[in-house]
KETIVEX-612834 format. One record per residue: x, y, z negated of N, C-alpha, C, O, CB in turn. Coordinates in steps of 0.02 Angstrom, whole numbers, plus 50000, padded with zeros to 5 digits. Glycine has a CB too. Layout:
<sites>
XYZXYZXYZXYZXYZ
...
</sites>
This chain:
<sites>
500254993449998499995001449998500455007649997500355013350019499585002549936
500995004949965501495012549960501845011750006502395014650004501985014349898
501645006450079502085008450137501525013950187501605018450228502405000250184
500875009850153500355014450186500405019450199500435021850255499915015350165
500425022850134500585031350106501025033050153500865035650206500945033050025
501455031950140502245033350176502085037750246502115043750256502705024550202
501925032550288501865030650357501125034250384500945034750443501895021850362
500805036250330500415040950341499685035850362499165039150367500765046350400
499625027750374498935023750410498725022850340498985018850301499015015550467
498285026450330497495022150275497195022650276497035027950303497235021550223
496765019250259495835020450284495415021850216495415019650159495405011750325
495005027550259494685028850233493645024550251493225025850293494965035650239
493675019750192492785017550210492445022350212492595027450180492345013350160
491755021850262491205025250276490625021750227490245017350248491075024950355
490585024350155490095019850114489615025850102489615031650082490425015750037
489015019150139488135025150144487705021150076487885015250074487415023450255
487365022250039486925020349987486295024049970486285029649947487285020149934
485865020849983485195023949983484815018749927485095014449894484835024050067
484135020349926483785018649869483145018549919483005023549953483825023949798
482745012049920481985012749963481645012449917481775007649881481705007450017
481095017049895480755015149829480005018949879480015024249910481145019649733
479605015549873478795016949900478755021349974478465026649981478345022249836
479065018250016479275021950091479705026950079479995029050128478675025250135
479815029450027480495032850046481165032650057481315027950020480555035450024
481685034450083482425033550060482615037250026482405042850041482875033450100
483035037149969483255041449933484175040949928484345035949896482835040449867
484555043549945485235044249966485725043849867485705048449826485285053850024
486065037749858486155037949798486745042749808487015044549861486225031249763
486945044849716487735047849728488285044149713488815044649744487895053649690
488135039349650488435035249625487965026949597487425026149569488755039749574
488385023049618487835016249600488595012249564489195012149577487305010649694
488125009249511488595004949444488334995849452488074994149504488245008949340
488414992249411488114987049379487554986849376487284982249406488244986249330
487324989549355486624991749305486244997749316485634997849308486814992949230
486705004949341486245010349337486445012849418486885011149458486385016149266
486005016949418486155020849503486235029049464486135029849404485195020049584
486405034349507486175041249495486115040349573486395036549613486705047949453
485615045649580485215049249650485405055349648485375058549595484365049449654
485635058049706485815063649725485225069649717485375075549708486055062449792
484605067549720484165072349701483945069549640484265073249603483635074049750
483665066349606483355063649531482695067849529482655074049530483925065549453
482185063649525481435065749519480955061549457481395057949433481085063949599
480625060749437480185057849398479835050949446479525051649499479645064049374
479975044749413479555039149435479435031849420479865027349424479685038849484
478725031049398478785025949333479325018249362479495017049420477775022849305
479475014449304479765008849333479265006749382478645007149380479955003449283
479965002749455479565001149513480184996949529480774997949513479265007549569
479914991949563480494985449625480384992949681479954996549707479904973149674
481254991949672481384994049743481984991049775482204985949750481455001449747
482304993649830482684988949855483384996049880483235001649902482174983249925
484024993649869484754995549863484824993249922484724987349933485244992949807
485054999049985485374996550047486125002250041486125008150023484754997650128
486844996850069487044997050080487814997950133488174993050143486744996350058
487945003250156488275001850184489025003350202489185009250190487985002050208
489654998550234490024999450202490524998350268490634992450282489994995850138
490795002750304491115005150381490655001750440490894999350491492005002050393
489815002050421489605000650475489404992250462489234988950511490145002950528
489424989350399489194981750377488624980750296488724980950235490064977350360
488174979850332487384981850273487294975850257487354970250282486544985350305
487044979650181487024975550117486014976350099485824982150105487684980350043
485814974450091485434974350052484994970149990484744964650000485284975850082
484954973049937484534969149911484074972549854484174978349838484884963849890
483584968649826483064970249768483304971749725483894969849721482664966149744
483044975849668483084980149614482614979949576482114977849605483154985849628
482524981149517482134984049464482174990449433482734991849414482184980649419
481694994949424482025003749399481894999849331481314998049322481485013749421
482284998649290482074994749234481675000549181481374998449131482804990649200
481715008549197481355015749149481225018249186480895023249171481685020849103
481305017449244481095022149307481625026549308482185025449285480365026449302
481375032649342481765038149371481345047149334480775049649330481675036549475
482165049249314481895056849264482135058949283482725057049284481895059249196
481875066549328482305070949342482725075249280483085080149290481935074949383
482635073349236483085074849177483685070549165483995073349119482705074549118
483935066349179484245059749176484625057949238484385053649275483735054649164
485225060749253485285059049311485555051549311485675049749369485675063849343
485655047749275485775038849274485135038149254484755040849214486385034549216
485115031549310484455027549303484545018549282484875014749318484055028449384
484205016249223484335009849230484195005349288483645004849316484085007649186
484625002849300484334997949354484384986449363484914983349369484835001949422
484164985449362484164976249373484184973949410483824977249447483784972349361
484484966549462484454966149487483644961749496483474959249443484994965949495
483354961049532482684957449531482764950949511482434948049469482334957449595
483314948149549483324941749518483414938549436483314933049409483774939649552
483674945849412483974946749324483494946549281483654944449226484344953549302
482714948949295482204954249276481674947949240481384943349268481834959649354
481704949349187480944943749148480654947549135480814953549141480934938649079
480004944849109479574948049090478884950049142478864946749194479944952949068
478314955049130477994955549185478344966749221478504972249199476924953549153
478284963549278478764970949314478184975049347478304977149403479464968549390
477554976449317476964979349360476604984549314476114987649334476404973149385
</sites>
């Protein structure tokens, strides 16, 4: 890696992340194992959603559950992979 930096041949991946929620596609600013941060947070109750991620054109999608919903006043929102969720979800 150090040689790549010295000779100027480094790569910066094109990463795009979105939350698909009730027909809306919302840009994600940050994504962790159990949380996300939307670029523009807003209020929404707990719900099923889907994360859509593209890294250099290679797309992945997976279902998540917004455990506590979304809040405009709180940037970080807890998520849970849908396969890990237990109990009633609606």
